C-alpha positions in Angstrom: 29.0 -42.2 0.1 32.4 -43.6 0.9 35.7 -41.7 1.1 37.7 -44.7 -0.3 39.1 -42.8 -3.2 42.6 -41.9 -4.5 44.9 -39.8 -2.4 48.1 -41.4 -3.4 48.6 -43.9 -6.3 49.9 -47.5 -6.4 51.7 -49.0 -9.3 49.5 -50.4 -12.1 51.2 -53.8 -11.7 49.8 -54.1 -8.0 46.3 -52.7 -9.1 46.1 -55.5 -11.7 46.0 -58.2 -8.9 42.6 -57.1 -7.9 39.8 -59.4 -9.4 37.3 -57.7 -11.7 34.4 -59.1 -9.9 35.7 -57.5 -6.6 36.0 -54.2 -8.2 32.5 -54.3 -9.4 31.4 -54.9 -5.8 33.8 -52.4 -4.3 31.4 -49.4 -5.2 28.9 -50.9 -2.7 26.2 -50.4 -5.2 22.7 -51.5 -4.3 19.2 -50.3 -5.0 16.8 -48.8 -2.6 14.1 -50.3 -4.3 12.4 -47.1 -5.6 12.3 -46.0 -9.4 13.3 -42.6 -8.3 16.6 -43.8 -6.3 17.3 -46.2 -9.4 17.1 -43.2 -11.8 19.4 -41.1 -9.5 21.9 -44.1 -9.1 22.5 -44.0 -13.0 22.3 -40.3 -13.6 25.4 -38.7 -14.8 24.2 -35.1 -14.7 23.6 -34.6 -10.9 25.0 -31.5 -8.9 27.5 -33.8 -7.5 28.6 -35.1 -10.9 29.0 -31.5 -12.3 31.2 -30.8 -9.3 33.3 -33.7 -9.9 33.6 -33.2 -13.7 34.5 -29.5 -13.3 37.3 -30.5 -10.7 38.4 -33.4 -13.2 38.6 -31.2 -16.2 40.6 -28.4 -14.4 43.0 -30.5 -12.5 43.9 -32.8 -15.3 44.5 -29.8 -17.6 46.9 -28.6 -15.1 49.0 -31.6 -15.2 48.9 -31.5 -18.9 49.9 -27.9 -19.2 52.6 -28.1 -16.4 54.4 -30.8 -18.2 54.2 -29.0 -21.6 55.1 -25.7 -20.1 58.2 -27.2 -18.6 59.2 -28.8 -21.8 58.8 -25.6 -23.8 61.1 -23.8 -21.0 64.0 -26.2 -21.4 63.7 -26.1 -25.2 63.8 -22.2 -25.0 60.7 -22.2 -27.3 59.2 -19.2 -28.6 55.9 -20.1 -27.1 57.2 -20.7 -23.6 55.5 -17.6 -22.2 52.1 -18.5 -23.9 52.4 -22.1 -22.5 53.1 -20.6 -19.0 50.2 -18.1 -19.3 47.8 -21.0 -20.2 49.0 -22.9 -17.1 48.4 -19.7 -15.0 44.8 -19.3 -16.7 44.2 -22.8 -15.7 45.3 -22.0 -12.1 42.6 -19.0 -12.1 39.9 -21.4 -13.1 40.9 -23.7 -10.4 41.0 -20.8 -7.8 37.4 -19.8 -9.0 36.3 -23.4 -8.4 37.6 -23.3 -4.9 36.3 -19.9 -3.9 32.9 -21.0 -5.1 33.0 -23.5 -2.3 35.2 -21.9 0.4 34.7 -18.1 -0.4 36.9 -15.5 -1.9 39.3 -15.6 1.1 39.7 -19.3 0.7 40.2 -19.0 -2.9 42.9 -16.3 -2.7 44.7 -18.4 0.1 44.6 -21.5 -2.1 45.8 -19.6 -5.2 48.7 -18.1 -3.3 49.9 -21.6 -2.5 49.0 -23.2 -5.7 50.8 -20.7 -7.9 53.9 -21.0 -5.7 54.4 -24.6 -6.9 54.1 -23.5 -10.5 56.9 -21.1 -9.8 59.1 -23.6 -8.3 58.6 -25.9 -11.3 59.7 -22.9 -13.4 62.9 -22.5 -11.2 63.6 -26.1 -11.7 63.3 -25.7 -15.4 65.6 -22.9 -15.4 68.2 -24.4 -13.3 68.1 -27.5 -15.6 68.7 -25.4 -18.6 71.6 -23.7 -16.8 73.0 -27.1 -15.4 72.8 -25.6 -11.9 72.5 -28.5 -9.7 72.4 -26.2 -6.5 69.5 -24.4 -8.0 67.7 -27.5 -8.7 68.0 -28.7 -5.2 66.7 -25.4 -4.1 63.6 -25.7 -6.1 63.1 -29.3 -5.0 63.4 -27.9 -1.2 60.8 -25.2 -2.0 58.3 -27.8 -3.5 58.7 -29.9 -0.3 57.6 -26.7 1.6 55.0 -26.2 -0.8 53.4 -29.7 -0.3 53.2 -29.2 3.4 51.4 -25.7 3.1 49.0 -27.2 0.4 48.2 -30.2 2.5 47.5 -28.1 5.4 45.1 -26.0 3.4 43.0 -28.9 2.3 43.0 -30.5 5.8 41.7 -27.2 7.1 39.4 -26.3 4.4 37.7 -29.6 4.5 37.7 -29.7 8.2 39.7 -32.8 8.3 38.0 -35.0 5.5 41.2 -34.6 3.5 43.9 -35.2 6.2 47.1 -33.4 5.7 49.3 -36.5 5.8 47.3 -38.4 3.1 47.0 -35.3 0.9 51.0 -34.9 1.1 51.4 -38.3 0.0 49.2 -37.4 -3.1 51.3 -34.4 -3.6 54.5 -36.3 -3.3 53.1 -38.3 -6.3 52.0 -35.3 -8.3 55.3 -33.5 -7.9 57.3 -36.7 -8.5 55.6 -37.3 -11.7 56.1 -34.0 -13.2 59.6 -33.7 -12.3 60.4 -37.2 -13.5 58.4 -36.7 -16.7 60.5 -33.3 -17.2 63.8 -34.9 -16.3 63.3 -37.7 -19.0 62.4 -35.2 -21.6 65.4 -33.2 -20.9 67.6 -36.2 -21.1 65.7 -37.2 -24.3 64.1 -40.3 -22.9 60.8 -39.3 -24.5 59.0 -42.6 -24.0 59.4 -42.4 -20.2 58.4 -38.7 -20.5 55.2 -39.4 -22.2 54.2 -42.3 -20.0 54.7 -40.1 -16.9 52.9 -37.4 -18.4 49.7 -39.6 -19.0 50.1 -41.0 -15.3 50.1 -37.5 -14.0 47.0 -36.8 -15.9 45.3 -39.6 -14.6 46.5 -39.0 -11.1 45.0 -35.7 -11.0 41.5 -37.0 -12.3 41.6 -39.4 -9.1 42.4 -36.5 -6.8 39.4 -34.6 -8.5 37.2 -37.5 -7.4 38.6 -37.5 -3.8 38.1 -33.7 -3.5 34.4 -33.9 -4.8 33.5 -36.5 -2.3 35.1 -34.5 0.6 33.1 -31.3 -0.7 29.7 -33.3 -1.1 30.1 -34.6 2.4 31.0 -31.2 3.8 28.4 -29.2 1.9 25.5 -31.6 0.9 23.3 -28.7 0.0 25.9 -27.6 -2.5 25.3 -30.8 -4.5 21.5 -31.2 -3.5 22.4 -34.2 -1.4 23.7 -36.3 -4.5 26.7 -38.4 -4.5 29.6 -37.8 -6.8 31.0 -41.5 -6.2 28.9 -43.7 -8.2 29.5 -46.1 -11.1 27.7 -44.0 -13.4 29.5 -40.9 -12.5 32.8 -42.9 -12.4 32.0 -43.7 -16.0 31.5 -40.2 -17.1 34.7 -39.2 -15.2 36.7 -42.0 -17.0 35.4 -40.9 -20.4 35.9 -37.1 -19.5 39.9 -37.4 -18.6 40.3 -39.8 -21.5 38.6 -37.5 -24.1 40.2 -34.4 -22.8 43.5 -36.0 -22.8 43.1 -36.9 -26.4 42.6 -33.2 -27.2 45.7 -32.1 -25.3 47.9 -34.8 -26.7 46.7 -34.3 -30.3 47.6 -30.5 -30.2 51.0 -31.1 -28.7 51.9 -34.1 -31.1 50.8 -31.8 -34.1 53.1 -28.9 -32.6 56.1 -31.7 -32.5 55.3 -32.7 -36.1 55.5 -29.0 -37.2 58.6 -28.4 -35.3 60.2 -31.7 -36.5 60.9 -32.5 -32.9 62.9 -35.5 -31.8 59.9 -36.5 -29.5 57.3 -36.7 -32.5 57.1 -40.4 -32.5 56.8 -40.7 -28.8 54.2 -37.9 -28.8 52.4 -39.7 -31.5 52.6 -42.9 -29.4 51.0 -41.4 -26.4 48.2 -40.1 -28.7 47.6 -43.6 -29.9 47.8 -45.2 -26.5 44.9 -42.8 -25.4 43.0 -44.0 -28.5 43.6 -47.7 -27.5 42.1 -46.9 -24.1 39.1 -45.4 -25.8 38.6 -48.2 -28.1 39.0 -50.8 -25.3 36.2 -48.9 -23.4 34.0 -49.0 -26.3 34.7 -52.9 -26.8 34.1 -53.6 -23.2 30.5 -52.1 -23.5 29.4 -52.9 -27.1 31.7 -55.8 -28.0 34.9 -56.6 -29.9 33.5 -55.9 -33.2 32.2 -52.4 -32.2 35.5 -51.7 -30.5 37.3 -52.6 -33.7 35.2 -50.5 -35.7 35.7 -47.6 -33.3 39.5 -48.1 -33.3 39.5 -48.0 -37.1 37.4 -44.8 -37.5 38.9 -43.1 -34.5 42.4 -43.9 -35.5 41.8 -42.6 -39.1 41.1 -39.1 -37.8 44.5 -39.1 -35.9 46.0 -40.2 -39.3 44.3 -37.2 -41.2 45.6 -34.8 -38.6 49.1 -36.2 -39.2 48.5 -35.9 -43.0 47.5 -32.2 -42.5 50.6 -31.6 -40.4 52.9 -33.2 -43.1 51.1 -31.2 -45.8 51.5 -28.0 -43.9 55.2 -28.6 -43.5 55.6 -29.2 -47.2 53.6 -26.2 -48.2 51.2 -28.5 -50.0 47.8 -26.7 -50.0 46.2 -29.5 -52.1 47.2 -32.2 -49.7 45.9 -29.9 -46.8 42.7 -29.7 -48.5 42.6 -33.4 -49.0 43.3 -34.1 -45.3 40.4 -31.7 -44.4 38.0 -33.6 -46.6 39.1 -36.9 -45.1 38.4 -35.5 -41.7 34.9 -34.4 -43.0 34.2 -38.2 -44.0 35.5 -39.2 -40.6 33.0 -37.2 -38.7 30.0 -38.6 -40.8 31.5 -42.3 -40.1 32.2 -41.6 -36.3 28.6 -40.2 -35.8 26.9 -42.8 -37.5 28.8 -45.6 -35.6 28.1 -43.9 -32.1 24.4 -43.3 -33.1 23.9 -47.0 -34.1 25.7 -48.3 -31.1 23.8 -46.0 -28.5 20.5 -46.8 -30.5 20.1 -43.2 -31.4 20.6 -41.8 -27.8 23.5 -39.9 -29.2 22.1 -38.6 -32.5 24.3 -38.6 -35.6 23.4 -35.0 -36.4 24.4 -33.7 -32.9 27.6 -35.8 -33.0 28.5 -34.4 -36.3 28.3 -31.0 -35.1 30.3 -31.7 -32.0 33.0 -33.5 -34.0 33.0 -30.7 -36.4 33.9 -28.3 -33.6 36.5 -30.7 -32.3 38.3 -30.9 -35.8 38.2 -27.1 -36.3 39.6 -26.3 -32.7 42.5 -28.7 -33.3 43.3 -27.4 -36.9 42.8 -23.8 -35.8 45.3 -24.3 -32.8 47.8 -25.8 -35.2 47.5 -23.2 -37.9 47.7 -20.4 -35.4 50.9 -22.3 -34.0 52.5 -22.5 -37.3 51.8 -19.0 -38.2 53.5 -17.9 -34.7 50.2 -16.6 -33.2 50.8 -18.4 -30.0 48.2 -16.7 -27.9 45.5 -18.0 -30.2 47.1 -21.4 -30.5 47.0 -21.9 -26.7 43.5 -20.3 -26.5 42.3 -22.9 -29.0 43.9 -25.8 -27.5 42.3 -24.9 -24.0 38.9 -24.7 -25.8 39.6 -28.0 -27.4 40.4 -29.3 -24.0 37.1 -28.2 -22.5 35.0 -29.1 -25.3 35.8 -32.8 -25.0 33.8 -32.7 -21.8 30.8 -32.6 -23.9 31.1 -36.0 -25.8 32.1 -37.6 -22.5 28.7 -36.2 -20.9 26.7 -37.3 -23.7 28.2 -40.8 -24.1 28.3 -41.6 -20.5 24.4 -40.5 -20.2 23.7 -42.7 -23.2 25.6 -45.7 -22.0 24.0 -45.6 -18.5 20.6 -45.2 -20.0 21.1 -48.0 -22.4 22.5 -50.5 -19.7 20.9 -49.4 -16.4 21.4 -52.7 -14.8 25.2 -52.2 -15.0 25.1 -49.2 -12.9 24.2 -49.1 -9.1 24.6 -46.4 -6.6 24.8 -45.8 -3.0 22.9 -43.2 -1.0 24.5 -40.4 0.9 25.3 -41.4 4.5 23.9 -39.2 7.4 27.8 -38.9 8.4 31.2 -40.0 7.5 32.2 -43.0 9.5 34.2 -42.4 12.6 37.6 -44.1 12.1 39.6 -43.4 15.3 42.4 -41.9 13.2 42.1 -38.4 14.4 40.4 -35.4 13.0 36.8 -34.4 13.3 34.3 -37.3 13.6 33.7 -38.8 10.2 36.3 -36.4 8.7 39.2 -38.7 8.2 39.5 -41.5 5.6 39.9 -45.1 6.7 43.3 -46.3 5.5 42.2 -49.8 4.5 39.5 -48.0 2.3 42.3 -45.7 0.8 44.2 -49.0 -0.1 41.3 -50.5 -1.8 40.5 -47.1 -3.5 44.0 -46.9 -4.7 43.9 -50.3 -6.4 40.6 -49.5 -8.1 41.4 -45.9 -9.1 44.7 -47.0 -10.8 43.0 -49.4 -13.2 43.2 -48.9 -16.9 40.2 -47.7 -18.7 39.5 -51.1 -19.9 39.3 -52.7 -16.6 37.1 -50.0 -15.2 34.6 -50.6 -18.0 34.7 -54.4 -17.8 34.1 -54.2 -14.0 30.9 -52.6 -14.6 30.0 -54.9 -17.6 30.1 -58.1 -15.7 
């Protein structure tokens, strides 16, 4: 297992300079020559995979909820408190994950530091609303102190596997993305705001990968000696953050539509950009024709949600029912396509059940929001976000089973490589590997899939 993954991010333009074939080789994938190891290499449900996906889901949701709560704050929205509560509930989930590895004391120490940065973001929002530059500067100064404490926590907890200096670079990126996304929103540069929100979500997915690798190396017994850093698990993680992002963006776009918000077009644009990523991923595995079919069907359900939003705003119950009927037809079509594409590995009946839940959660969150029942709206939104981990798990398992030759894996090493950069032996991350990992992890969904297809 190699510690060559993201701690900080490079611009996408630089990442695109890396040849696709080189990316395929960058995993160092190889077969040990045994059927058992080959099966392990393509497995997407190992203990290490579950650790990585758990972290991926909760960390990406943090970025999503943080941006949305900050926007609600500057807008003076009625649901600001509920959005903040959802963000803090996410913090509780992340704390529980940390405590499960580092104990209750470690979890409590983490939560105190982590929650402080949420508070400083709130301070920044309030200062922005009050046009108080001094207070904004103070909030930014507090965030600088937070980054140092959080970096030291991860360095200590992982026994040097995540060096404080490298972690702080990653936190610099995280804080910068959230602040800039919020600033852009506050100045009504909505296109930039949504672009940075999506980058922030992606960035946290990559940090989840880094953290899972460190934990797996530190506590191999916790993950049964399995490796969270294989092409097969990369596939699941990519689908995981993309599918969960879809749920989050869909809920917020529908809220914008109900509010008649000036940012609605850009919110819908971000949702469609996410759809483009999913469609390109399908095309890279199953071909352009299948990708086009997926794009048409998947895009249709986004359109039906928009129809439902418009009908609700107009008080047109007949149009609402038509939108629901269209969504029911979409469910059948989408399930049939993926059943056929995976050659029955993802059965249509199971998919229909899952898609029905997905649609119900999004409509339930929206209906509750319109009715002013914000507690239910955010509870349903979080359920929808978590639920999308299921299709990511199912589809990734189907793809790796269908195309096992495209997915290799590396055995866990006896110890981390010594780098001479300080810290415990094998505990630090070679900076050349970080650089390579940065370029790999920053690629778009399309590039990630194509690298494995070739």
